[in-house]
C-alpha positions in Angstrom: 69.3 108.0 97.3 72.8 106.1 98.0 72.9 105.0 101.6 74.6 102.2 103.7 73.1 100.0 106.3 73.9 99.6 109.7 73.4 96.0 110.8 73.7 95.3 114.7 74.4 91.9 116.4 72.9 90.7 119.7 71.4 87.7 121.0 68.3 86.6 123.0 69.9 85.4 126.1 69.5 88.6 128.1 65.7 89.5 127.3 63.7 91.9 125.5 64.4 94.9 127.5 68.3 94.6 126.4 67.2 93.9 122.6 64.9 97.1 122.7 68.1 99.0 124.5 70.4 97.8 121.8 67.7 98.7 118.7 67.1 102.2 120.3 71.1 103.0 120.8 71.9 101.6 117.1 69.0 103.8 115.6 70.6 106.9 117.6 74.2 106.2 116.4 72.9 105.8 112.9 71.1 109.0 113.1 74.3 110.9 114.6 76.5 109.5 112.4 74.6 110.6 109.3 74.9 114.2 110.4 78.5 113.8 109.8 79.1 111.2 107.1 78.9 112.1 103.4 76.0 109.6 103.0 73.2 108.3 105.2 73.6 105.3 107.5 70.4 103.6 107.8 70.0 101.4 110.9 68.0 98.1 109.8 67.9 95.5 112.1 69.3 94.2 115.5 70.0 90.5 114.5 69.4 87.9 117.1 69.0 84.9 115.0 70.4 83.8 111.7 67.3 84.3 109.5 67.3 87.8 110.4 71.0 88.7 109.5 70.5 86.5 106.4 67.4 88.1 105.0 68.9 91.7 105.5 72.1 91.0 103.7 70.0 89.3 101.0 68.0 92.6 100.7 71.2 94.8 100.7 72.5 92.7 97.6 69.8 93.6 95.5 68.9 97.1 96.6 71.1 99.2 94.1 70.6 102.3 96.6 72.5 100.3 99.4 76.4 100.8 98.8 77.6 98.6 101.6 76.9 97.4 105.0 78.6 98.6 108.5 78.1 95.7 111.1 78.6 96.3 115.1 78.1 93.9 117.9 76.8 95.9 120.9 76.5 92.7 123.0 77.7 89.2 122.5 76.6 88.0 118.9 77.6 84.4 118.5 79.0 84.4 114.9 77.7 81.2 113.4 74.3 83.2 113.2 76.4 85.5 110.8 77.6 82.7 108.6 75.3 82.4 106.0 74.4 85.9 105.5 78.0 87.0 105.2 79.1 84.0 103.0 76.2 85.6 100.5 77.1 89.2 100.9 78.1 91.0 97.6 78.4 94.5 98.8 81.2 96.0 100.6 81.4 95.3 104.1 83.0 97.4 107.2 83.2 96.1 110.4 83.1 99.1 113.1 84.6 98.2 116.5 83.2 100.4 118.9 81.0 100.8 121.8 77.9 103.0 122.9 79.8 104.5 126.1 83.0 106.3 126.0 84.3 105.0 129.3 83.6 102.7 132.2 81.2 104.2 134.6 83.2 103.4 138.1 80.2 103.6 140.4 77.5 102.3 137.9 79.2 99.4 136.7 77.5 96.1 137.7 76.8 92.8 135.8 73.5 94.4 134.1 75.9 96.7 132.4 78.5 94.1 131.6 75.6 91.8 129.9 74.4 94.8 128.0 77.9 96.3 127.2 79.9 93.7 125.5 81.3 95.4 122.4 84.7 94.2 123.3 83.4 90.6 123.5 81.0 90.7 120.6 83.2 92.6 117.9 86.0 89.8 118.6 83.2 87.0 117.9 82.0 88.9 114.8 85.7 89.3 113.7 86.2 85.6 113.9 83.8 84.8 111.3 85.0 87.1 109.0 88.3 85.8 109.2 87.1 82.4 108.8 85.2 83.3 105.8 88.2 85.1 104.4 86.0 87.9 103.7 87.3 91.4 102.0 86.3 93.8 104.8 87.4 97.2 106.4 87.8 97.2 110.2 87.7 100.7 112.0 88.1 100.6 115.8 87.4 103.7 118.0 84.7 105.5 119.8 82.0 106.2 117.2 81.9 109.7 118.2 85.6 110.5 117.6 86.3 112.6 114.5 89.2 110.1 113.3 87.0 107.2 113.2 84.1 109.3 111.6 86.5 110.3 109.0 87.9 107.0 108.4 84.2 105.7 107.9 83.5 108.7 105.6 86.5 107.6 103.5 85.5 104.5 103.3 81.9 105.3 102.2 83.7 107.5 99.5 85.5 104.4 98.3 82.4 102.2 97.9 80.7 105.1 95.9 84.1 104.4 93.6 83.3 100.7 93.6 79.6 101.1 92.8 80.7 103.7 89.8 83.3 101.2 88.7 80.8 98.3 88.7 78.8 100.1 86.2 81.6 102.0 84.2 81.4 102.1 80.6 84.8 103.5 78.8 84.5 105.0 75.1 87.6 104.5 73.1 88.1 106.4 69.7 90.5 103.9 67.8 93.0 102.0 69.7 96.1 102.6 72.0 99.2 104.4 70.8 101.1 101.8 68.4 103.7 99.5 70.0 103.4 101.0 73.7 103.2 98.1 76.2 101.9 99.3 79.2 98.4 101.0 78.1 97.6 97.3 76.8 95.5 95.0 79.1 92.8 92.3 79.5 89.4 94.0 79.0 87.7 90.8 79.8 89.6 90.7 83.0 89.0 94.2 83.7 85.3 93.9 83.3 85.1 90.7 85.7 87.0 92.4 88.2 86.2 96.0 88.1 83.1 96.0 86.2 84.5 98.2 83.2 82.8 97.7 79.8 85.6 98.8 77.4 84.5 99.2 74.0 85.9 101.0 70.8 83.9 103.7 68.5 85.0 104.8 65.2 86.9 108.5 64.7 84.6 108.7 61.5 81.5 108.8 63.8 83.0 111.6 66.1 83.7 113.7 63.0 79.8 113.3 62.2 79.0 114.4 65.4 81.4 117.1 65.5 80.0 118.5 62.2 76.4 118.2 63.5 77.1 120.6 66.5 75.2 123.8 66.0 76.5 127.2 66.2 74.2 128.1 69.1 75.5 125.3 71.0 79.2 126.0 70.1 78.2 129.7 71.5 76.6 128.6 74.4 79.7 126.4 75.5 82.1 129.3 74.5 80.5 131.7 76.9 80.9 128.9 79.9 84.5 128.7 79.2 85.0 132.7 79.2 83.1 132.7 82.5 85.6 129.9 83.8 88.9 130.7 82.4 91.1 133.7 81.2 91.6 133.8 77.6 95.6 134.4 76.5 95.0 133.8 72.6 93.7 135.8 69.7 92.5 132.3 68.1 88.9 132.4 69.0 88.1 129.8 66.4 90.3 127.3 67.6 88.7 127.6 71.0 85.2 127.2 69.5 86.6 124.0 67.8 87.5 122.8 70.6 83.9 123.3 72.2 82.6 121.8 69.2 84.5 118.8 70.2 83.6 118.7 73.5 79.9 118.8 72.8 80.2 116.0 70.3 82.3 113.7 72.7 79.8 114.5 75.5 76.7 113.6 73.3 78.0 110.3 72.0 79.3 109.4 75.7 75.9 110.4 77.4 74.0 108.7 74.5 76.1 105.4 75.4 76.2 105.8 78.9 79.7 106.2 79.2 81.8 108.1 81.8 85.2 108.1 80.3 86.9 107.9 77.0 90.1 107.9 75.2 91.6 108.8 71.9 94.9 108.9 70.4 97.0 111.6 68.3 97.9 109.0 65.8 94.2 108.7 64.6 92.4 112.2 64.3 91.2 111.5 60.5 88.6 114.4 59.9 89.4 116.3 62.9 91.3 119.8 62.9 92.6 119.3 66.5 93.6 117.0 69.0 91.0 117.5 72.0 92.9 119.5 74.5 90.7 122.0 76.3 87.6 119.8 75.4 89.2 117.1 77.2 90.2 119.2 80.1 86.4 120.5 80.6 85.2 117.0 80.1 87.1 116.0 83.0 86.1 119.0 85.2 82.7 117.7 85.0 83.7 114.1 86.2 84.5 112.4 83.0 87.6 110.1 83.1 90.0 110.4 80.2 93.1 108.6 78.9 95.5 109.9 76.2 97.2 107.5 73.8 94.2 105.0 74.2 95.1 104.3 77.7 91.7 103.0 78.9 93.0 101.7 82.3 93.9 105.3 83.3 91.0 106.9 81.5 88.7 104.9 84.1 90.5 105.3 87.2 90.6 109.2 86.6 86.7 108.9 86.4 86.8 106.6 89.5 89.1 108.6 91.5 87.3 111.8 90.8 83.8 110.0 92.0 85.7 108.9 95.1 86.8 112.7 95.8 85.0 115.5 97.4 81.5 116.0 96.2 81.9 113.2 94.0 84.1 115.4 91.6 87.3 115.8 93.5 90.6 117.2 92.5 92.1 114.3 90.5 93.5 114.4 87.1 95.2 112.4 84.4 98.6 112.9 84.6 101.9 111.7 83.1 105.7 111.7 84.4 107.5 113.7 82.0 110.9 114.9 83.4 113.0 115.1 86.4 114.8 118.1 88.4 118.0 116.1 89.8 119.8 118.9 91.6 121.0 117.3 95.1 118.7 118.6 97.6 116.0 119.9 95.0 115.0 116.7 93.6 111.4 117.1 91.7 109.2 115.4 89.3 107.4 117.6 86.6 104.2 116.1 85.6 102.2 117.4 82.5 100.7 116.3 79.4 100.7 117.5 75.6 97.1 119.1 76.2 95.0 117.2 78.7 95.4 117.6 82.6 92.2 118.4 84.5 91.6 121.9 85.9 90.6 120.5 89.2 94.4 120.5 90.3 94.9 124.1 89.2 96.5 126.4 91.6 95.0 129.6 90.0 92.7 130.3 87.5 93.7 128.4 84.1 94.4 130.3 81.1 93.1 129.2 77.3 95.9 129.4 75.1 96.6 128.0 71.6 100.0 126.8 70.4 101.4 124.5 67.7 101.6 120.6 68.6 104.4 119.0 67.1 103.1 115.7 67.2 100.0 113.8 65.7 97.9 114.8 62.8 96.8 118.3 64.0 95.5 120.6 60.9 95.5 123.4 63.4 97.0 124.6 66.5 94.9 123.3 69.4 93.6 125.3 72.2 94.3 123.9 75.8 94.1 125.3 79.3 97.6 126.2 80.8 98.2 126.3 84.6 100.3 125.1 87.4 99.0 122.6 89.8 98.5 123.5 93.5 100.7 122.5 96.4 99.6 119.9 98.7 100.1 116.2 99.6 98.6 113.7 97.3 99.0 110.3 95.5 99.9 109.1 92.1 97.9 105.9 91.2 98.9 103.4 88.2 96.9 100.4 87.3 98.8 97.7 85.1 97.9 94.2 83.6 100.5 91.8 85.1 99.0 88.8 82.9 96.4 87.1 85.2 96.0 90.1 87.6 95.9 93.5 87.7 98.1 95.6 89.8 97.5 99.0 91.5 100.7 101.0 92.3 100.1 104.1 94.4 103.1 106.4 95.6 102.8 109.0 98.1 103.8 112.7 97.0 104.1 116.4 97.9 103.0 118.8 95.2 105.0 121.8 95.5 104.9 125.2 93.8 107.0 125.0 90.6 110.4 126.1 91.5 110.8 127.8 88.0 108.3 129.7 85.7 108.9 127.6 82.6 107.7 130.2 80.4 108.1 128.5 77.1 106.2 125.5 78.2 102.3 125.9 77.3 100.9 123.2 79.3 99.3 122.3 82.4 102.0 121.2 84.9 102.3 119.7 88.3 105.7 119.6 90.2 106.0 117.2 93.3 108.4 115.6 95.6 108.0 111.8 95.0 108.3 109.5 98.5 110.5 108.2 100.0 112.8 110.4 97.5 113.0 111.1 93.9 115.5 108.4 93.0 114.5 105.5 95.4 110.8 106.6 94.5 111.7 106.0 90.7 113.6 102.8 91.3 110.5 101.4 93.3 107.9 102.8 90.4 110.2 101.1 87.8 110.7 97.8 89.8 107.0 97.5 90.4 106.2 98.3 86.6 104.3 101.5 87.0 103.1 103.2 84.2 104.1 106.9 82.5 100.4 107.8 82.9 99.0 108.1 86.3 96.1 109.4 88.2 97.2 112.5 90.4 94.8 112.9 93.1 94.9 115.5 96.2 91.8 114.4 98.0 91.7 110.4 97.7 94.1 108.7 100.1 96.3 105.7 99.7 94.2 103.9 102.7 91.3 104.8 100.3 92.9 103.0 97.2 93.8 100.0 99.4 90.3 99.5 100.3 89.2 100.0 96.8 91.8 97.2 95.6 90.7 94.9 98.6 87.1 95.0 97.8 87.9 94.4 94.1 90.3 91.4 94.8 93.4 93.2 92.7 96.9 93.3 93.8 97.8 96.5 95.7 101.5 98.0 96.2 102.0 101.1 98.2 105.3 103.3 98.0 105.6 105.6 101.0 108.1 107.4 102.9 109.4 104.3 104.4 109.6 102.0 101.2 113.0 100.8 100.1 113.8 99.0 96.9 114.8 96.0 98.7 111.5 95.8 101.0 109.4 96.5 97.5 111.4 93.7 95.9 110.3 91.3 98.7 106.9 92.2 98.7 106.7 91.9 95.1 108.1 88.3 95.3 105.9 87.2 98.0 102.9 88.9 95.9 103.6 86.9 93.0 103.7 83.9 95.0 100.6 84.3 96.4 98.8 85.3 93.3 100.0 82.2 91.4 98.5 80.1 94.4 94.9 81.8 94.2 
């Protein structure tokens, strides 16, 4: 079971009774927090000497179930005792700057109370060594029982789940990326070094063999699952069943090779009847990542954001900016794709439809899910290769119910307001080099993506309601200078 370790700092100057009290309170806090957090927080040790801290951090590094450590200094904890251990730390690290008591007890406060309750003192000392070592860390300050503090700690835990998932992620590519496209290219060695991704290619012919080996019984079982989840708005049942055949084959190949994301391209469907549409959408609904036109970066990020979301498979979807509504006072982006948008972002029950697809090598009309995206605040995320470093671009958005029905557009689509507004947002996105493919998420936040980028040591750019083109240009210039010196 995945868990996080609670490592508490103290010292031996105040006697065993104080240490016993610190340990008891730390255990209590871990137990109480675990009832509210998505993952268990396990109290491990009250460190009073450097060898204790070093030992527990070494153990954390090699325990696959430990996804990160949370530190807190109940009393004053001299920071040099943390130095060796933190220097060795390989897991994500959160410094929880809190205290056991909510308020200062006016009548009871005396020097014994002061000696025991020195978090304001201890956390500053502990913070120095983190700064001195230039550690990638998350700092959360506030009372440990406050809902806002618990929520931030919970979101950080979800980020660490995404980090762990990323460091073990394998991506299956069927052929290469779309010919002549620049932004979907990238350094796969750098991606594996920084993010952990193993990105490799498999032949489309091998997929065709797998498709042809799928049994009728397997197809019928998945077809009936489709019927239980989606409305059918087509008479072309054969097209739906062929998508089921494709999904089963892709899933078998991914599972056999321990891959959690995949890509394909409409330019190479040799031996296939349809571009996977419904097949890709239903696989994403199960938590697999997908990238169209061979875009392995967005495929991996789709899987990661879904893992970081609610119940480890949240409302996140592969997305593409298609067109704009530029009417003054009513400016919106329309996001969609030819076939492949995850139904986790649907406002209502999706419909299975079949339509002609006038691009690619489709022998027959592919089946796909058609729906409108739900309204709500969210983000869109793009990861690009800047040559020598990865850059993550995150933009805040607010999805809305589409302002028109678009009856002749048979695709899944989401309409949103980009921050700070459409035109400035587009200028900022283009200035930063953001791709046309993104991951749209309703339950992963910009702060979570910043934490992810920080842990992974990649560049982070955030476009929010306060961003201007000038401020972004200034930030990018500074970033370029900083990263060249690294």
